[in-house]
C-alpha positions as CSV (number, residue, x, y, z in Angstrom):
1,X,20.7,14.3,-17.5
2,X,21.4,14.8,-21.1
3,X,18.5,13.9,-23.4
4,X,16.2,13.0,-20.5
5,X,15.0,9.4,-20.0
6,X,13.0,7.0,-22.1
7,X,9.7,5.6,-20.9
8,X,9.2,6.3,-17.2
9,X,5.8,4.7,-16.9
10,X,5.9,1.8,-19.3
11,X,7.7,-1.5,-19.4
12,X,9.9,-0.6,-22.4
13,X,12.8,1.8,-22.3
14,X,12.5,3.2,-25.8
15,X,9.6,5.7,-25.6
16,X,10.4,9.3,-26.6
17,X,10.3,12.0,-23.9
18,X,6.6,12.9,-23.5
19,X,7.0,16.6,-24.5
20,X,3.6,16.9,-26.3
21,X,1.5,15.1,-23.7
22,X,3.2,17.1,-20.9
23,X,2.6,20.4,-22.8
24,X,-1.0,19.6,-23.4
25,X,-1.6,18.5,-19.8
26,X,0.1,21.6,-18.5
27,X,-2.2,23.8,-20.6
28,X,-5.3,21.9,-19.4
29,X,-4.2,22.3,-15.8
30,X,-3.6,26.0,-16.2
31,X,-7.0,26.4,-17.8
32,X,-8.5,24.7,-14.7
33,X,-6.5,27.1,-12.5
34,X,-4.2,24.4,-11.2
35,X,-0.9,26.0,-10.3
36,X,1.2,23.3,-8.6
37,X,1.7,19.5,-9.1
38,X,2.7,17.3,-6.1
39,X,5.0,14.4,-7.2
40,X,5.0,11.5,-4.7
41,X,6.8,8.3,-4.0
42,X,6.4,6.0,-1.0
43,X,9.6,5.1,0.9
44,X,10.6,1.9,2.7
45,X,9.1,3.2,6.0
46,X,5.8,3.5,4.3
47,X,5.9,7.3,4.3
48,X,4.7,9.2,1.3
49,X,7.4,11.7,0.4
50,X,6.8,14.5,-2.1
51,X,8.3,17.2,-4.2
52,X,6.2,19.8,-6.1
53,X,6.7,21.7,-9.3
54,X,4.7,24.6,-10.7
55,X,2.5,23.7,-13.7
56,X,4.8,25.7,-15.9
57,X,7.6,23.3,-15.0
58,X,5.6,20.1,-15.7
59,X,7.0,19.7,-19.2
60,X,10.6,20.0,-17.9
61,X,9.9,17.6,-15.1
62,X,8.5,15.0,-17.6
63,X,11.5,15.4,-19.8
64,X,14.4,15.7,-17.4
65,X,12.9,14.6,-14.1
66,X,13.2,16.3,-10.7
67,X,16.2,15.7,-8.5
68,X,16.1,13.9,-5.2
69,X,18.6,12.1,-3.0
70,X,18.6,8.3,-2.8
71,X,19.1,8.6,1.0
72,X,15.3,8.6,1.4
73,X,15.4,4.8,0.7
74,X,17.0,4.4,4.1
75,X,14.9,6.9,6.1
76,X,12.9,5.6,9.0
77,X,9.4,6.8,9.8
78,X,10.9,9.2,12.4
79,X,13.0,10.8,9.6
80,X,16.3,9.3,10.8
81,X,18.7,8.0,8.2
82,X,20.2,4.6,8.5
83,X,22.3,2.9,5.8
84,X,22.5,-0.3,3.8
85,X,25.3,-1.8,1.8
86,X,24.3,0.1,-1.3
87,X,22.4,3.2,0.0
88,X,22.9,5.9,2.6
89,X,24.9,9.0,3.1
90,X,25.1,12.3,1.3
91,X,26.3,11.1,-2.1
92,X,24.4,10.6,-5.3
93,X,21.2,11.8,-6.9
94,X,18.1,10.4,-8.6
95,X,15.5,11.8,-11.0
96,X,11.8,11.7,-10.3
97,X,9.7,11.3,-13.5
98,X,5.9,11.8,-13.1
99,X,3.6,9.2,-14.6
100,X,1.5,11.5,-16.7
101,X,-1.2,8.8,-17.2
102,X,-2.0,9.1,-13.5
103,X,-1.9,12.9,-13.2
104,X,-5.1,14.3,-11.7
105,X,-6.3,17.6,-10.2
106,X,-6.8,17.3,-6.4
107,X,-10.4,18.0,-5.5
108,X,-9.7,18.8,-1.9
109,X,-6.6,20.9,-2.6
110,X,-7.7,23.7,-5.0
111,X,-5.0,24.8,-7.3
112,X,-3.1,21.5,-6.9
113,X,-2.7,18.3,-9.0
114,X,-0.9,15.0,-8.2
115,X,1.1,12.3,-10.0
116,X,3.1,9.4,-8.7
117,X,6.7,9.1,-9.9
118,X,9.1,6.5,-11.2
119,X,12.7,6.9,-10.1
120,X,15.8,6.8,-12.4
121,X,19.5,7.5,-12.0
122,X,21.2,10.4,-13.6
123,X,22.1,8.4,-16.7
124,X,18.5,7.3,-17.4
125,X,18.7,3.8,-15.9
126,X,15.9,2.7,-13.6
127,X,16.8,3.0,-10.0
128,X,17.1,-0.5,-8.5
129,X,15.5,0.7,-5.3
130,X,12.3,2.1,-6.9
131,X,9.4,0.5,-5.1
132,X,6.8,1.4,-7.8
133,X,9.0,-0.2,-10.5
134,X,9.3,-3.3,-8.3
135,X,5.5,-3.6,-8.3
136,X,5.4,-3.1,-12.1
137,X,8.1,-5.8,-12.6
138,X,6.1,-8.3,-10.6
139,X,3.0,-7.4,-12.4
140,X,4.8,-8.0,-15.7
141,X,6.3,-11.2,-14.5
142,X,2.8,-12.5,-13.7
143,X,1.4,-11.4,-17.0
144,X,4.2,-13.2,-18.8
145,X,2.9,-16.4,-17.2
146,X,-0.6,-15.6,-18.3
147,X,-1.7,-14.4,-14.9
148,X,-3.5,-11.0,-14.8
149,X,-4.3,-9.6,-11.4
150,X,-6.9,-7.2,-10.0
151,X,-6.1,-5.6,-6.7
152,X,-7.7,-3.1,-4.4
153,X,-7.1,-1.8,-0.9
154,X,-9.4,-0.9,2.0
155,X,-8.5,2.3,3.8
156,X,-9.2,2.7,7.5
157,X,-8.4,5.8,9.5
158,X,-9.3,7.7,12.7
159,X,-10.4,11.3,12.5
160,X,-9.7,13.3,15.6
161,X,-9.7,16.9,16.9
162,X,-6.3,18.5,17.8
163,X,-7.0,17.3,21.3
164,X,-7.2,13.7,20.1
165,X,-11.0,13.5,20.7
166,X,-13.2,12.0,18.1
167,X,-15.6,14.6,16.5
168,X,-18.4,12.0,16.7
169,X,-20.0,10.1,19.6
170,X,-21.8,7.4,17.8
171,X,-21.3,3.7,18.4
172,X,-19.2,1.3,16.3
173,X,-20.7,0.9,12.8
174,X,-23.6,3.2,13.9
175,X,-25.7,5.4,11.7
176,X,-25.3,8.0,14.4
177,X,-21.7,8.6,13.2
178,X,-22.8,9.1,9.6
179,X,-25.5,11.6,10.7
180,X,-23.0,13.5,12.9
181,X,-20.3,13.6,10.2
182,X,-22.5,13.5,7.1
183,X,-20.9,16.6,5.5
184,X,-17.4,15.2,6.1
185,X,-18.1,11.8,4.6
186,X,-20.0,13.4,1.7
187,X,-17.0,15.6,0.9
188,X,-14.7,12.6,0.9
189,X,-16.9,10.6,-1.4
190,X,-17.3,13.7,-3.7
191,X,-13.6,14.4,-3.8
192,X,-12.7,10.8,-4.7
193,X,-15.4,10.7,-7.4
194,X,-14.0,13.9,-8.9
195,X,-10.6,12.2,-9.0
196,X,-12.0,9.2,-10.8
197,X,-11.8,6.9,-7.8
198,X,-14.9,4.7,-7.6
199,X,-16.1,4.3,-4.0
200,X,-17.8,1.0,-3.3
201,X,-18.7,1.9,0.3
202,X,-17.8,4.3,3.1
203,X,-18.9,3.5,6.7
204,X,-18.0,3.8,10.4
205,X,-15.7,1.3,11.8
206,X,-15.1,-0.1,15.3
207,X,-12.9,2.3,17.1
208,X,-14.1,5.8,18.2
209,X,-13.8,8.2,15.3
210,X,-12.7,5.3,12.9
211,X,-14.0,5.0,9.3
212,X,-13.3,2.9,6.3
213,X,-13.6,3.5,2.6
214,X,-13.5,0.7,0.0
215,X,-12.7,1.5,-3.6
216,X,-13.1,-0.5,-6.8
217,X,-10.2,-2.8,-7.7
218,X,-7.7,-1.6,-10.2
219,X,-6.8,-3.4,-13.4
220,X,-3.3,-4.0,-12.1
221,X,-1.3,-3.9,-8.9
222,X,0.5,-0.7,-9.7
223,X,-2.8,1.1,-10.3
224,X,-4.1,-0.3,-7.0
225,X,-1.1,1.1,-5.1
226,X,-1.4,4.4,-6.9
227,X,-5.1,4.5,-5.9
228,X,-4.6,3.9,-2.2
229,X,-1.9,6.6,-2.0
230,X,-4.4,9.0,-3.6
231,X,-7.2,7.9,-1.4
232,X,-5.3,8.4,1.8
233,X,-4.0,11.8,0.9
234,X,-7.5,12.9,-0.3
235,X,-8.9,11.8,3.1
236,X,-6.2,13.7,4.8
237,X,-6.9,16.8,2.8
238,X,-10.6,16.7,3.3
239,X,-10.1,16.1,7.0
240,X,-7.8,19.1,7.3
241,X,-10.4,21.3,5.6
242,X,-12.9,20.3,8.3
243,X,-10.4,21.4,11.0
244,X,-9.5,17.9,12.1
245,X,-6.6,15.4,11.6
246,X,-6.7,11.9,10.0
247,X,-4.4,9.1,11.2
248,X,-3.8,5.9,9.2
249,X,-1.4,4.6,11.8
250,X,-1.6,0.9,12.8
251,X,-2.9,2.0,16.2
252,X,-4.2,5.4,17.2
253,X,-4.5,5.1,21.0
254,X,-3.4,2.4,23.4
255,X,-5.7,-0.6,23.9
256,X,-7.9,0.1,20.8
257,X,-8.5,-1.7,17.6
258,X,-6.1,-0.4,15.0
259,X,-6.3,0.7,11.4
260,X,-5.9,-1.9,8.7
261,X,-5.2,-1.6,5.0
262,X,-6.5,-5.0,3.8
263,X,-5.4,-6.0,0.3
264,X,-8.0,-7.7,-1.9
265,X,-6.8,-9.6,-5.0
266,X,-7.9,-12.0,-7.6
267,X,-6.6,-13.7,-10.8
268,X,-8.4,-12.4,-13.8
269,X,-10.4,-15.0,-15.6
270,X,-9.0,-18.0,-13.6
271,X,-9.8,-17.4,-10.0
272,X,-13.1,-19.4,-9.8
273,X,-13.7,-22.9,-10.9
274,X,-16.7,-24.8,-9.5
275,X,-15.0,-28.1,-10.2
276,X,-11.8,-27.1,-8.3
277,X,-10.9,-27.5,-4.6
278,X,-12.7,-24.9,-2.6
279,X,-14.2,-23.6,-5.8
280,X,-10.8,-22.3,-7.0
281,X,-9.0,-22.9,-10.3
282,X,-5.8,-24.9,-9.7
283,X,-3.5,-22.0,-10.5
284,X,-5.5,-19.7,-8.2
285,X,-5.2,-22.3,-5.4
286,X,-1.4,-22.5,-5.9
287,X,-1.1,-18.7,-5.9
288,X,-3.0,-18.5,-2.6
289,X,-1.0,-21.4,-1.1
290,X,2.2,-19.6,-2.1
291,X,1.1,-16.5,-0.2
292,X,0.0,-18.5,2.8
293,X,3.3,-20.4,3.0
294,X,5.3,-17.2,2.9
295,X,3.2,-15.1,5.3
296,X,6.0,-14.9,8.0
297,X,8.4,-13.2,5.6
298,X,5.6,-11.0,4.1
299,X,4.8,-9.8,7.6
300,X,7.8,-7.5,7.5
301,X,6.3,-5.9,4.4
302,X,2.7,-5.8,5.4
303,X,3.3,-4.8,9.1
304,X,6.6,-2.9,9.0
305,X,6.2,-0.5,11.9
306,X,6.9,-1.2,15.6
307,X,3.2,-0.1,16.0
308,X,2.1,-2.8,13.6
309,X,2.6,-5.5,16.3
310,X,0.3,-3.5,18.6
311,X,-2.5,-4.0,16.0
312,X,-1.7,-7.6,15.0
313,X,-3.2,-9.3,18.0
314,X,-5.5,-12.3,18.2
315,X,-9.2,-12.2,18.3
316,X,-9.4,-8.6,16.9
317,X,-10.1,-9.5,13.2
318,X,-6.5,-8.6,12.4
319,X,-5.4,-11.9,10.9
320,X,-2.7,-12.7,13.5
321,X,-2.5,-16.4,12.6
322,X,-1.0,-18.0,9.5
323,X,-4.1,-19.7,8.2
324,X,-6.8,-19.2,5.7
325,X,-10.6,-19.6,5.8
326,X,-13.7,-19.1,3.8
327,X,-15.3,-15.8,4.9
328,X,-13.3,-16.0,8.1
329,X,-12.3,-12.6,9.3
330,X,-9.8,-13.9,11.9
331,X,-7.7,-15.7,9.2
332,X,-4.8,-13.9,7.7
333,X,-6.1,-14.9,4.3
334,X,-9.9,-14.8,3.8
335,X,-11.5,-16.3,0.7
336,X,-14.5,-14.5,-0.5
337,X,-16.2,-17.1,-2.8
338,X,-18.4,-14.8,-4.9
339,X,-20.7,-16.3,-7.5
340,X,-19.5,-19.8,-8.4
341,X,-20.8,-19.4,-12.0
342,X,-18.7,-16.2,-12.5
343,X,-15.0,-17.0,-13.3
344,X,-14.2,-13.4,-12.4
345,X,-16.2,-13.5,-9.2
346,X,-14.7,-13.9,-5.8
347,X,-11.4,-12.9,-4.5
348,X,-8.9,-13.3,-1.6
349,X,-8.3,-10.7,1.2
350,X,-4.9,-10.3,2.8
351,X,-6.3,-9.2,6.2
352,X,-3.2,-8.6,8.2
353,X,-1.8,-5.6,6.3
354,X,-1.8,-2.1,7.7
355,X,-1.2,1.4,6.3
356,X,2.4,1.5,7.4
357,X,3.1,-0.8,4.5
358,X,4.4,0.6,1.3
359,X,1.5,-0.5,-1.0
360,X,3.8,-0.9,-4.0
361,X,6.1,-3.3,-2.0
362,X,3.1,-5.1,-0.6
363,X,1.5,-5.7,-4.0
364,X,4.8,-6.8,-5.5
365,X,5.7,-9.1,-2.7
366,X,2.3,-10.8,-2.6
367,X,2.7,-11.4,-6.4
368,X,6.2,-12.8,-5.8
369,X,4.9,-15.2,-3.1
370,X,2.0,-16.3,-5.3
371,X,4.1,-17.0,-8.3
372,X,6.4,-19.1,-6.2
373,X,3.4,-21.1,-5.2
374,X,2.3,-21.5,-8.8
375,X,5.8,-22.7,-9.7
376,X,5.7,-25.3,-6.9
377,X,2.2,-26.4,-7.7
378,X,1.4,-25.7,-4.0
379,X,-1.9,-26.7,-2.5
380,X,-3.8,-25.1,0.4
381,X,-4.3,-27.0,3.7
382,X,-7.7,-27.4,5.1
383,X,-9.5,-24.0,5.8
384,X,-9.9,-22.8,9.4
385,X,-13.3,-22.0,10.7
386,X,-13.8,-19.8,13.7
387,X,-11.1,-18.1,15.8
388,X,-7.7,-19.9,15.6
389,X,-6.5,-18.4,18.9
390,X,-5.7,-21.1,21.4
391,X,-6.0,-24.0,19.0
392,X,-3.3,-26.7,19.1
393,X,-0.9,-26.1,16.2
394,X,-2.1,-22.6,15.4
395,X,0.9,-20.6,14.2
396,X,1.1,-17.0,15.1
397,X,2.6,-14.6,12.6
398,X,5.7,-12.8,13.9
399,X,4.6,-10.8,16.9
400,X,7.4,-8.3,16.7
401,X,9.3,-6.4,14.0
402,X,12.6,-8.0,14.8
403,X,11.2,-11.5,14.3
404,X,9.4,-10.4,11.1
405,X,12.7,-8.9,9.8
406,X,14.5,-12.1,10.4
407,X,12.0,-14.0,8.3
408,X,12.3,-11.3,5.6
409,X,16.1,-11.5,5.6
410,X,16.0,-15.2,4.9
411,X,13.4,-15.2,2.3
412,X,15.2,-16.0,-1.0
413,X,12.1,-15.4,-3.1
414,X,12.0,-11.8,-1.9
415,X,15.8,-11.3,-2.4
416,X,15.4,-12.5,-6.0
417,X,12.3,-10.5,-6.7
418,X,13.4,-7.2,-5.2
419,X,17.1,-7.4,-6.0
420,X,19.8,-6.7,-3.5
421,X,19.6,-2.9,-3.5
422,X,15.9,-2.7,-2.7
423,X,15.9,-5.8,-0.4
424,X,18.9,-4.5,1.5
425,X,17.5,-1.0,2.0
426,X,14.2,-2.3,3.1
427,X,15.8,-4.6,5.6
428,X,18.1,-1.9,6.9
429,X,15.0,0.3,7.7
430,X,13.3,-2.5,9.5
431,X,16.3,-3.1,11.7
432,X,16.6,0.6,12.4
433,X,12.9,0.9,13.3
434,X,13.1,-2.2,15.6
435,X,16.2,-0.8,17.3
436,X,14.6,2.6,17.9
437,X,11.6,1.0,19.5
438,X,13.6,-1.2,21.9
439,X,12.6,-0.5,25.5
440,X,9.7,1.8,24.6
441,X,6.2,1.1,26.0
442,X,3.2,0.4,23.8
443,X,1.9,3.9,24.6
444,X,5.2,5.6,23.6
445,X,5.3,3.7,20.3
446,X,1.7,4.7,19.6
447,X,2.5,8.3,20.4
448,X,5.6,8.2,18.2
449,X,3.7,6.9,15.1
450,X,0.2,8.3,15.5
451,X,0.8,11.2,13.0
452,X,3.5,9.6,10.9
453,X,0.9,7.8,8.8
């Protein structure tokens, strides 16, 4: 690509190629004995794909990008290629440009560093299917309306031996698990701290061998999505160094509680208002109401795997019903009030998401839904207390991928926000994943997806 591209990581398209920053970063990495940089993007199946360059090639990668095929936008989680109207097949090429502002040495992979990428075509134009750019566009759209967002993800995973046995025997949420795996959990916390990820808490979860780490919210949705990718791959690397495997799949074994990836978000400086309904500022209420109204379409984004439906079941704190509640862990949207006197206190939790979701697409789609609610002046219905299962009028979220994909296909707000290339590619992958799962048992789907995430 002649002349490189302008401004891979910012909103503008006029920044000069980052020769000097890349050269200085490369020199610093080499001094720290880092030899290779992993460049990652997350595809429409929620799989983190990667290319890697030697540190000596970082400056060239920052100026000219690294080549990749656009066909990965229509890969399924099983590495099978489908097609959409705009993408698919052997033709074409894209360029991956590392975001140098996020480049970090990997504490659990000595000699390696990591950076997320933005994707451009060969002429330097932004790729319309770039998921990270979609999240940034939605972030900028909100900012243009005076709405700043803080977001953060929880990360749940199951650690297991090669024989699928948990390396700990302690009970759910039990201190025994921390004692048994104290070195492992300490190493995860230390690696994340070394990579400038602030850990809020790390603890055992419900399922055997299941843990969760919560990290501090990022200043913006793109940063939050970058963070959760880095957190997951760091957990995976630390787990491998201990001789085990980590699975972030929606369900690890049949009949067990699955792994979630709950999204927490708030509107900077305007979320709380003690005088407002439910203690929310009017614009914050409208934003949440917009998300609540559009949960059926968002389910395809938040729960995009055939295995997601195996996790999204009632009475398992998975958020299987389209409702909201104050501190209600069965509601799809949970309001955490925080301190009423603090305008930045409190937040909302999107509980039904799992780690098969592309975090950039989830963050961007939630913003698109929220902004639609703000434009409408939407208002929340009455909150739900207790378990909504079995209540008259309680609305289940789509219980299968095909149903969720139908809602997504008809969601005009997502078509407009994503654009036809990204929207079409994402829908094509959902249809292909659903077709591949037809006739398969829950156990077979679980086995198929256990190590894909």
